[in-house]
VOBA-1610 file (N, C-alpha, C; in pm, whole numbers, padded with zeros to 5 digits, always signed):
BEGIN
Met+14229+11889+12094Met+14189+11947+12222Met+14040+11982+12218Lys+13966+11925+12309Lys+13823+11948+12314Lys+13790+12042+12428Ser+13733+12158+12399Ser+13700+12255+12502Ser+13550+12266+12518Asn+13508+12292+12640Asn+13368+12306+12672Asn+13325+12451+12648Leu+13218+12469+12569Leu+13173+12604+12535Leu+13134+12682+12660Glu+13073+12616+12756Glu+13033+12686+12878Glu+13155+12733+12958Asp+13263+12653+12956Asp+13385+12695+13025Asp+13448+12815+12955Met+13435+12819+12822Met+13485+12935+12747Met+13409+13061+12787Lys+13276+13048+12797Lys+13195+13163+12838Lys+13229+13205+12981Leu+13257+13106+13064Leu+13297+13135+13202Leu+13428+13214+13205Phe+13523+13175+13121Phe+13651+13246+13113Phe+13629+13392+13073Leu+13544+13415+12974Leu+13515+13553+12933Leu+13461+13634+13050Arg+13374+13574+13126Arg+13314+13647+13238Arg+13417+13677+13347Ile+13509+13585+13369Ile+13615+13609+13469Ile+13700+13729+13429Val+13736+13736+13301Val+13815+13849+13252Val+13737+13979+13267Glu+13609+13976+13234Glu+13528+14098+13236Glu+13501+14146+13379Val+13482+14053+13472Val+13451+14090+13611Val+13578+14114+13692Gly+13683+14033+13664Gly+13810+14048+13735Gly+13812+13984+13872Ser+13719+13894+13899Ser+13713+13831+14031Ser+13644+13696+14021Leu+13715+13589+14060Leu+13653+13457+14061Leu+13539+13452+14162Arg+13560+13521+14276Arg+13456+13519+14380Arg+13326+13584+14329Gln+13339+13696+14258Gln+13220+13765+14206Gln+13150+13681+14100Val+13230+13615+14016Val+13171+13527+13914Val+13098+13411+13982Ala+13155+13360+14090Ala+13091+13251+14164Ala+12955+13294+14217Ile+12946+13420+14264Ile+12818+13472+14312Ile+12716+13476+14197Glu+12761+13523+14079Glu+12671+13529+13963Glu+12622+13390+13923Tyr+12711+13292+13930Tyr+12677+13155+13891Tyr+12611+13078+14006Met+12598+13143+14122Met+12539+13082+14241Met+12608+12950+14276Thr+12740+12957+14285Thr+12820+12840+14321Thr+12939+12886+14405Glu+13027+12793+14438Glu+13145+12825+14518Glu+13259+12876+14430Ala+13344+12962+14486Ala+13460+13011+14412Ala+13554+12897+14374Ser+13558+12795+14458Ser+13644+12679+14429Ser+13596+12606+14304Thr+13466+12603+14283Thr+13411+12539+14163Thr+13451+12617+14038Ile+13443+12749+14046Ile+13483+12833+13933Ile+13632+12814+13906Ser+13713+12812+14009Ser+13857+12793+13993Ser+13888+12657+13930Arg+13813+12555+13971Arg+13836+12421+13917Arg+13802+12415+13768Arg+13694+12478+13728Arg+13656+12480+13586Arg+13758+12559+13504Leu+13805+12669+13558Leu+13907+12748+13488Leu+14035+12667+13472Ser+14075+12596+13576Ser+14196+12514+13569Ser+14181+12403+13465Ala+14061+12346+13454Ala+14037+12241+13355Ala+14053+12297+13214Leu+14004+12420+13192Leu+14019+12483+13061Leu+14166+12509+13031Glu+14240+12560+13127Glu+14383+12586+13108Glu+14459+12456+13080Lys+14420+12350+13147Lys+14487+12222+13126Lys+14463+12170+12985Arg+14339+12186+12937Arg+14307+12140+12801Arg+14386+12220+12698Leu+14402+12350+12722Leu+14474+12436+12627Leu+14625+12428+12646Gly+14669+12388+12763Gly+14813+12378+12790Gly+14878+12511+12817Val+14800+12611+12861Val+14854+12744+12890Val+14785+12799+13014Lys+14850+12899+13077Lys+14788+12967+13190Lys+14715+13090+13137Leu+14587+13101+13167Leu+14505+13209+13115Leu+14484+13321+13215Ile+14472+13287+13342Ile+14437+13385+13445Ile+14536+13378+13561Glu+14583+13495+13603Glu+14661+13506+13726Glu+14562+13529+13840Arg+14569+13445+13944Arg+14476+13457+14055Arg+14543+13521+14177Ser+14463+13596+14250Ser+14504+13645+14381Ser+14378+13651+14467Lys+14395+13676+14595Lys+14279+13683+14682Lys+14192+13803+14650Val+14253+13907+14596Val+14180+14031+14570Val+14118+14032+14431Gln+14197+13994+14330Gln+14148+14003+14193Gln+14212+13896+14105Ser+14156+13885+13987Ser+14208+13793+13886Ser+14223+13872+13757Phe+14332+13848+13684Phe+14353+13921+13558Phe+14418+13828+13457Pro+14396+13853+13328Pro+14446+13762+13225Pro+14596+13777+13203Thr+14659+13666+13169Thr+14798+13668+13123Thr+14800+13723+12982Glu+14921+13741+12926Glu+14930+13788+12788Glu+14860+13691+12694Val+14882+13562+12717Val+14813+13461+12635Val+14663+13468+12660Gly+14627+13490+12787Gly+14485+13500+12822Gly+14417+13617+12754Lys+14489+13732+12742Lys+14433+13848+12673Lys+14405+13818+12526Ala+14503+13754+12461Ala+14486+13720+12319Ala+14372+13620+12301Tyr+14367+13523+12392Tyr+14260+13421+12386Tyr+14124+13487+12408Tyr+14119+13581+12501Tyr+13994+13652+12530Tyr+13942+13725+12407Glu+14029+13801+12339Glu+13985+13881+12224Glu+13931+13793+12112Arg+14003+13685+12081Arg+13959+13596+11973Arg+13833+13520+12014Leu+13829+13477+12140Leu+13713+13401+12187Leu+13588+13488+12193Arg+13604+13612+12237Arg+13490+13704+12242Arg+13430+13725+12104His+13516+13743+12005His+13470+13760+11867His+13399+13634+11817Leu+13457+13519+11849Leu+13399+13392+11804Leu+13261+13369+11866Leu+13248+13391+11996Leu+13121+13368+12063Leu+13015+13469+12020Thr+13058+13590+11984Thr+12964+13688+11929Thr+12905+13638+11797Gln+12990+13578+11714Gln+12944+13521+11587Gln+12849+13404+11611Ile+12879+13321+11711Ile+12792+13208+11743Ile+12655+13258+11789Asp+12653+13359+11875Asp+12526+13416+11921Asp+12447+13473+11805Ser+12518+13540+11712Ser+12452+13597+11595Ser+12393+13488+11508Leu+12468+13379+11490Leu+12420+13266+11410Leu+12295+13205+11472Glu+12297+13184+11604Glu+12181+13126+11672Glu+12060+13217+11660Ser+12084+13348+11668Ser+11975+13444+11656Ser+11915+13441+11516Asp+12002+13433+11414Asp+11953+13428+11276Asp+11871+13303+11252Ile+11920+13188+11303Ile+11847+13063+11285Ile+11714+13069+11357Ser+11712+13125+11477Ser+11589+13138+11554Ser+11489+13227+11482Asp+11536+13338+11423Asp+11448+13427+11349Asp+11387+13357+11229Thr+11468+13274+11161Thr+11418+13200+11045Thr+11307+13106+11086Thr+11320+13045+11204Thr+11221+12950+11252Thr+11095+13020+11300Asn+11109+13136+11363Asn+10998+13201+11430Asn+10929+13309+11347Thr+10995+13360+11244Thr+10937+13466+11162Thr+10899+13412+11025Pro+10772+13421+10986Pro+10730+13370+10855Pro+10801+13444+10742Ser+10870+13370+10658Ser+10941+13429+10545Ser+10967+13321+10442Gly+11015+13363+10325Gly+11046+13267+10220Gly+10924+13231+10139Leu+10935+13122+10064Leu+10829+13079+09973Leu+10735+12979+10040Leu+10605+13009+10037Leu+10502+12918+10087Leu+10425+12864+09968Arg+10436+12732+09944Arg+10365+12669+09831Arg+10246+12591+09886Val+10127+12627+09836Val+10002+12568+09885Val+09930+12501+09770Ser+09883+12380+09794Ser+09802+12307+09696Ser+09663+12286+09755Cys+09559+12310+09674Cys+09423+12287+09724Cys+09328+12269+09606Pro+09207+12216+09633Pro+09108+12197+09527Pro+09079+12328+09455Val+09050+12317+09327Val+09038+12434+09240Val+08936+12536+09290Asp+08811+12493+09306Asp+08706+12590+09339Asp+08720+12645+09480Phe+08750+12560+09575Phe+08768+12606+09712Phe+08886+12703+09720Gly+08991+12672+09646Gly+09108+12758+09645Gly+09080+12893+09583Ala+09006+12893+09473Ala+08975+13019+09404Ala+08884+13108+09488Leu+08784+13047+09553Leu+08686+13126+09628Leu+08738+13175+09763Tyr+08816+13092+09830Tyr+08853+13124+09967Tyr+09004+13137+09990Ile+09079+13034+09949Ile+09221+13029+09987Ile+09301+13144+09925Ala+09273+13176+09798Ala+09348+13284+09732Ala+09337+13417+09809Pro+09216+13464+09843Pro+09209+13590+09919Pro+09267+13578+10060Trp+09256+13461+10121Trp+09314+13443+10255Trp+09467+13452+10248Leu+09524+13392+10145Leu+09669+13398+10129Leu+09716+13541+10105His+09635+13617+10034His+09668+13759+10013His+09673+13831+10148Asp+09574+13804+10233Asp+09573+13865+10367Asp+09697+13825+10446Leu+09736+13697+10433Leu+09854+13648+10504Leu+09980+13722+10458Gln+09988+13744+10329Gln+10105+13812+10273Gln+10109+13959+10317Gln+09993+14019+10334Gln+09990+14157+10383Gln+10041+14165+10526Ala+10014+14060+10603Ala+10059+14058+10742Ala+10208+14025+10753Tyr+10259+13947+10656Tyr+10400+13905+10659Tyr+10463+13935+10522Pro+10511+14056+10502Pro+10562+14099+10371Pro+10681+14018+10320Asp+10753+13949+10409Asp+10868+13869+10366Asp+10826+13733+10311Leu+10696+13708+10309Leu+10644+13580+10262Leu+10608+13588+10114Lys+10654+13490+10036Lys+10616+13477+09896Lys+10519+13359+09884Ile+10420+13374+09797Ile+10312+13275+09789Ile+10306+13212+09650Glu+10288+13080+09647Glu+10253+13009+09525Glu+10133+12921+09556Leu+10020+12950+09491Leu+09897+12872+09510Leu+09877+12782+09389Leu+09874+12652+09412Leu+09859+12553+09306Leu+09720+12491+09318Leu+09633+12522+09223Leu+09496+12471+09226Leu+09489+12339+09151Asn+09455+12234+09223Asn+09456+12100+09165Asn+09363+12011+09246Asp+09268+11947+09180Asp+09174+11859+09250Asp+09231+11720+09276Gln+09349+11693+09226Gln+09411+11561+09244Gln+09505+11563+09365Met+09530+11445+09420Met+09628+11432+09529Met+09767+11463+09474Val+09849+11529+09555Val+09985+11562+09513Val+10084+11503+09612Asn+10206+11481+09565Asn+10314+11434+09651Asn+10386+11557+09706Leu+10370+11582+09835Leu+10424+11703+09894Leu+10575+11711+09880Val+10643+11598+09897Val+10789+11598+09892Val+10838+11621+09750Glu+10786+11542+09655Glu+10833+11551+09517Glu+10802+11686+09454Glu+10690+11747+09490Glu+10649+11873+09427Glu+10679+11995+09513Gly+10747+11974+09625Gly+10787+12087+09708Gly+10672+12165+09767Ile+10566+12095+09807Ile+10448+12160+09863Ile+10464+12174+10014Asp+10436+12293+10065Asp+10442+12315+10210Asp+10314+12271+10279Val+10200+12307+10220Val+10070+12271+10277Val+09976+12230+10163Ala+09907+12118+10182Ala+09807+12074+10085Ala+09674+12061+10157Leu+09571+12126+10105Leu+09437+12115+10162Leu+09361+12008+10086Arg+09301+11915+10160Arg+09230+11806+10094Arg+09097+11780+10163Ile+08996+11754+10080Ile+08861+11725+10128Ile+08837+11575+10116Gly+08785+11514+10221Gly+08757+11371+10218Gly+08854+11293+10304Gln+08834+11162+10309Gln+08919+11076+10390Gln+09061+11073+10335Leu+09158+11066+10424Leu+09298+11068+10385Leu+09353+10926+10377Pro+09443+10901+10282Pro+09511+10772+10279Pro+09611+10764+10393Asp+09647+10642+10432Asp+09749+10627+10536Asp+09877+10693+10488Ser+09937+10773+10574Ser+10056+10847+10532Ser+10133+10892+10654Ala+10264+10909+10635Ala+10348+10962+10743Ala+10341+11114+10748Ile+10277+11174+10648Ile+10264+11319+10643Ile+10168+11364+10753Arg+10199+11473+10818Arg+10115+11523+10926Arg+09990+11591+10870Ala+09880+11580+10944Ala+09755+11640+10901Ala+09691+11715+11017Arg+09638+11832+10987Arg+09563+11910+11086Arg+09418+11916+11040His+09329+11862+11121His+09187+11863+11087His+09132+12005+11105Leu+09072+12059+11000Leu+09023+12196+11003Leu+08874+12206+11028Gly+08801+12099+10995Gly+08657+12101+11012Gly+08592+12001+10919Asn+08459+11989+10930Asn+08383+11899+10844Asn+08295+11981+10751Met+08297+11946+10625Met+08224+12021+10524Met+08091+11953+10496Gly+07983+12022+10526Gly+07851+11968+10501Gly+07814+11975+10353Val+07717+11893+10313Val+07672+11893+10174Val+07521+11914+10169Ala+07474+11951+10053Ala+07331+11970+10029Ala+07296+11908+09895Ile+07176+11851+09885Ile+07126+11799+09757Ile+07054+11914+09687Val+07099+11947+09566Val+07041+12062+09496Val+07007+12025+09352Gly+06915+12102+09298Gly+06879+12090+09158Gly+06828+12224+09109Ser+06826+12243+08979Ser+06776+12369+08925Ser+06623+12370+08931Lys+06566+12489+08932Lys+06420+12502+08930Lys+06363+12432+08807Gln+06432+12448+08696Gln+06388+12386+08571Gln+06382+12234+08584Tyr+06487+12175+08642Tyr+06492+12029+08655Tyr+06381+11980+08748Leu+06361+12047+08861Leu+06261+12002+08958Leu+06120+12020+08905Glu+06096+12123+08825Glu+05964+12141+08765Glu+05935+12029+08665Thr+06038+11984+08596Thr+06021+11879+08495Thr+06013+11740+08556His+06097+11712+08655His+06109+11576+08709His+06049+11558+08847Gly+06002+11667+08907Gly+05943+11657+09040Gly+06047+11674+09150Thr+05998+11721+09265Thr+06087+11742+09380Thr+06084+11619+09471Pro+06197+11557+09498Pro+06199+11439+09586Pro+06157+11477+09728Lys+06071+11392+09785Lys+06021+11416+09920Lys+06090+11326+10024Thr+06140+11212+09979Thr+06209+11119+10068Thr+06341+11077+10003Pro+06435+11024+10080Pro+06560+10977+10020Pro+06539+10873+09910Gln+06436+10787+09927Gln+06412+10684+09826Gln+06373+10745+09691Asp+06310+10863+09696Asp+06271+10929+09571Asp+06393+10964+09485Leu+06509+10977+09547Leu+06629+11015+09472Leu+06668+10909+09370Glu+06629+10785+09393Glu+06666+10678+09300Glu+06594+10692+09167Lys+06492+10778+09162Lys+06420+10803+09037Lys+06481+10920+08959His+06583+10981+09016His+06642+11100+08955His+06782+11072+08902Asn+06827+11163+08816Asn+06963+11156+08764Asn+07053+11249+08845Phe+07175+11201+08873Phe+07273+11281+08946Phe+07388+11321+08855Val+07433+11443+08872Val+07558+11487+08811Val+07664+11472+08920Leu+07758+11381+08900Leu+07848+11341+09008Leu+07989+11396+08991Tyr+08051+11411+09104Tyr+08192+11451+09111Tyr+08274+11323+09121Asn+08360+11297+09022Asn+08425+11166+09015Asn+08575+11171+09043Trp+08618+11259+09132Trp+08759+11262+09170Trp+08794+11133+09245Leu+08897+11065+09201Leu+08943+10937+09253Leu+08844+10825+09226His+08717+10844+09258His+08618+10740+09231His+08483+10809+09217Lys+08391+10739+09153Lys+08257+10794+09136Lys+08164+10729+09238Pro+08114+10803+09337Pro+08028+10743+09438Pro+07896+10698+09376Thr+07842+10591+09428Thr+07717+10537+09373Thr+07605+10533+09476Ser+07634+10566+09601Ser+07530+10563+09704Ser+07556+10669+09809Met+07451+10701+09884Met+07462+10798+09992Met+07368+10757+10105Thr+07411+10779+10227Thr+07331+10744+10344Thr+07273+10870+10408Phe+07142+10866+10434Phe+07071+10978+10496Phe+07024+10936+10635Lys+07021+11034+10727Lys+06974+11006+10862Lys+06872+11110+10904Gln+06772+11062+10980Gln+06672+11152+11039Gln+06632+11091+11173Gly+06688+11145+11280Gly+06668+11082+11410Gly+06732+10945+11413Glu+06652+10843+11445Glu+06702+10706+11449Glu+06690+10636+11314Val+06626+10704+11219Val+06603+10643+11087Val+06724+10666+10998Glu+06766+10561+10929Glu+06880+10570+10838Glu+06843+10507+10704Lys+06868+10580+10597Lys+06833+10533+10463Lys+06954+10542+10371Lys+06984+10432+10305Lys+07092+10431+10206Lys+07030+10420+10068Val+07063+10515+09982Val+07001+10518+09849Val+07108+10512+09740His+07070+10454+09628His+07158+10445+09512His+07142+10570+09427Met+07252+10620+09375Met+07249+10740+09291Met+07277+10701+09146Asn+07179+10723+09061Asn+07197+10697+08918Asn+07258+10821+08852Ser+07351+10798+08761Ser+07419+10912+08701Ser+07450+10886+08554Thr+07428+10990+08473Thr+07466+10984+08332Thr+07571+11089+08298Phe+07614+11165+08401Phe+07713+11271+08377Phe+07800+11284+08501Ala+07931+11282+08480Ala+08026+11299+08590Ala+08141+11386+08543Ala+08200+11462+08635Ala+08314+11547+08603Ala+08400+11560+08728Asn+08523+11606+08707Asn+08615+11619+08821Asn+08638+11764+08862Asn+08540+11850+08832Asn+08551+11991+08867Asn+08414+12041+08912Val+08410+12101+09031Val+08283+12144+09088Val+08216+12251+09002Gly+08295+12344+08951Gly+08238+12449+08868Gly+08170+12395+08744Ala+08234+12298+08678Ala+08175+12237+08558Ala+08046+12165+08593Ile+08048+12094+08705Ile+07929+12021+08749Ile+07813+12116+08774Met+07839+12226+08844Met+07731+12318+08877Met+07672+12384+08753Asn+07754+12406+08652Asn+07701+12461+08527Asn+07603+12365+08462Val+07635+12235+08467Val+07545+12134+08411Val+07417+12125+08494Val+07432+12129+08627Val+07316+12122+08715Val+07223+12241+08691Lys+07278+12360+08675Lys+07196+12479+08652Lys+07120+12471+08520Lys+07173+12395+08426Lys+07106+12379+08297Lys+07004+12265+08298Gly+06983+12207+08418Gly+06882+12102+08429Gly+06934+11963+08405Gly+07065+11942+08419Gly+07122+11811+08391Gly+07097+11706+08497Gly+07053+11747+08616Gly+07026+11651+08722Gly+07049+11712+08859Leu+07041+11627+08960Leu+07068+11670+09097Leu+07217+11656+09127His+07259+11725+09230His+07399+11712+09272His+07407+11735+09423Tyr+07494+11658+09489Tyr+07520+11688+09630Tyr+07643+11778+09632Ala+07620+11903+09666Ala+07723+12007+09654Ala+07770+12050+09793Pro+07895+12090+09805Pro+07943+12143+09933Pro+07871+12273+09967Lys+07832+12287+10093Lys+07756+12405+10133Lys+07836+12534+10117Trp+07968+12524+10133Trp+08049+12645+10117Trp+08037+12700+09975Phe+08018+12610+09878Phe+08007+12652+09739Phe+07871+12715+09714Leu+07768+12654+09770Leu+07632+12703+09748Leu+07606+12836+09815His+07665+12857+09932His+07636+12976+10008His+07728+13094+09977Lys+07824+13072+09889Lys+07904+13185+09845Lys+07813+13281+09770Glu+07831+13407+09790Glu+07743+13509+09732Glu+07722+13487+09583Gly+07594+13477+09545Gly+07560+13465+09404Gly+07563+13323+09350Arg+07607+13226+09429Arg+07622+13091+09377Arg+07490+13014+09373Asp+07400+13043+09468Asp+07285+12954+09485Asp+07153+13015+09436His+07160+13121+09359His+07036+13186+09317His+06953+13099+09223Asp+07015+13014+09145Asp+06943+12933+09048Asp+06917+12791+09097Leu+06954+12762+09221Leu+06946+12626+09270Leu+06849+12615+09388Val+06790+12497+09400Val+06695+12470+09509Val+06746+12350+09587Glu+06752+12363+09719Glu+06795+12250+09802Glu+06674+12163+09834Val+06694+12031+09830Val+06588+11936+09861Val+06630+11850+09980Leu+06530+11791+10045Leu+06553+11702+10160Leu+06638+11772+10268Glu+06604+11896+10296Glu+06681+11973+10394Glu+06672+11914+10535Asp+06562+11843+10564Asp+06543+11790+10699Asp+06611+11656+10721Trp+06685+11607+10621Trp+06760+11483+10634Trp+06909+11514+10647Gln+06974+11445+10738Gln+07119+11464+10758Gln+07197+11389+10651Lys+07289+11460+10587Lys+07373+11399+10483Lys+07515+11379+10535Pro+07593+11300+10464Pro+07733+11282+10505Pro+07810+11414+10495Ser+07908+11429+10579Ser+07998+11544+10569Ser+08137+11494+10535Phe+08219+11584+10484Phe+08353+11546+10441Phe+08457+11624+10521Pro+08555+11554+10577Pro+08659+11624+10655Pro+08748+11709+10565Leu+08787+11825+10617Leu+08883+11912+10549Leu+09010+11911+10632Asn+09122+11875+10569Asn+09249+11863+10639Asn+09358+11945+10570Ala+09450+11993+10651Ala+09571+12057+10599Ala+09686+11960+10618Leu+09748+11918+10508Leu+09861+11825+10514Leu+09990+11903+10505Tyr+10087+11863+10584Tyr+10217+11931+10581Tyr+10325+11836+10629Ile+10449+11874+10605Ile+10563+11793+10647Ile+10639+11868+10755Ala+10662+11802+10868Ala+10740+11860+10977Ala+10792+11746+11063Pro+10913+11759+11118Pro+10967+11651+11201Pro+10885+11625+11325Ser+10816+11728+11377Ser+10730+11711+11493Ser+10637+11831+11500Thr+10535+11820+11584Thr+10441+11932+11599Thr+10507+12053+11664Asp+10623+12033+11727Asp+10695+12144+11789Asp+10789+12216+11692Leu+10811+12155+11575Leu+10906+12212+11479Leu+10840+12243+11345Ile+10721+12298+11351Ile+10650+12338+11229Ile+10708+12471+11182Pro+10749+12481+11054Pro+10801+12609+11004Pro+10703+12722+11028Ala+10755+12839+11057Ala+10670+12953+11091Ala+10569+12984+10981Lys+10612+12976+10854Lys+10523+13008+10743Lys+10406+12911+10736Val+10430+12785+10771Val+10324+12684+10773Val+10233+12706+10893Arg+10293+12736+11006Arg+10216+12753+11130Arg+10117+12869+11118Val+10163+12984+11066Val+10073+13100+11059Val+09964+13078+10955Phe+09993+13002+10849Phe+09890+12973+10750Phe+09782+12882+10808Ile+09823+12779+10881Ile+09726+12689+10943Ile+09643+12764+11047Asp+09706+12852+11123Asp+09632+12934+11220Asp+09528+13020+11149Leu+09565+13076+11035Leu+09471+13158+10958Leu+09354+13074+10908Leu+09384+12952+10862Leu+09278+12862+10815Leu+09179+12832+10927Leu+09231+12797+11044Leu+09144+12763+11157Leu+09055+12881+11194Lys+09108+13001+11186Lys+09031+13121+11218Lys+08923+13147+11115Asn+08958+13137+10986Asn+08865+13175+10880Asn+08763+13067+10847Ile+08802+12941+10863Ile+08711+12831+10832Ile+08584+12842+10916Ala+08598+12891+11038Ala+08484+12902+11128Ala+08378+12999+11077His+08414+13084+10982His+08322+13187+10934His+08254+13151+10802Ile+08283+13031+10751Ile+08214+12989+10629Ile+08129+12868+10661Val+08037+12839+10575Val+07945+12727+10598Val+08016+12598+10569Ile+08037+12515+10670Ile+08100+12384+10652Ile+08023+12281+10732
//
């Protein structure tokens, strides 16, 4: 026997109000329509649930028993729907975030702490890793990545573009000279960041002028902090993310060169898994909202 949930709710209301006509007014329909739906429910169940009269309607003995059990059942259903809705709309549970080491240590860690203060039911795991991760296999909710993204079915939210600067230590520039044009860079040594691949060239723009230069390198590493330590010791020039240089205390020993030339920027994206943009888990949604708010306040 297949019963319609809406007809069950209608039956409850008939018992509670005691009048098909009054229920019809509430449902903004005809009393005959209400009577027809009630009759269909009784036919499916094979019992008479309501005694009708022109003045009032009241449940039969079977109808009373059906009412009590049905009321309890529908209360449980409403409670279940409410619990599921709260889970979807209220940030809670474990939020696992993966992001580049230095960016995560400087910015994401304190931001996640702020998020947890706002949502005490949220647990945080921050995984600092400069390599690409498999969100599904490693159970990652959000992965922050700098640079172009590979083709993927995973959803991405663009957070902004991260600018770069060419920098060197005072010691290095005093010894090797300060480059005045992009072409001068080919006479210098670069300390390069070699995550995934080691770049060998960079394009500079100034108005309508565009210059592509080759970068010579004798030292490469896959960690920004390690690279900057080598650069500060005079190991060469480096194109560093501006957010790293402008963090308090980071740029005191470094000098930016070719400031009047436009350099490439790198996109910053938040990767996440969701069936659609309308069904993003609350914990992911509030974290991405926080990123969009805070990213605007740092140099990118």
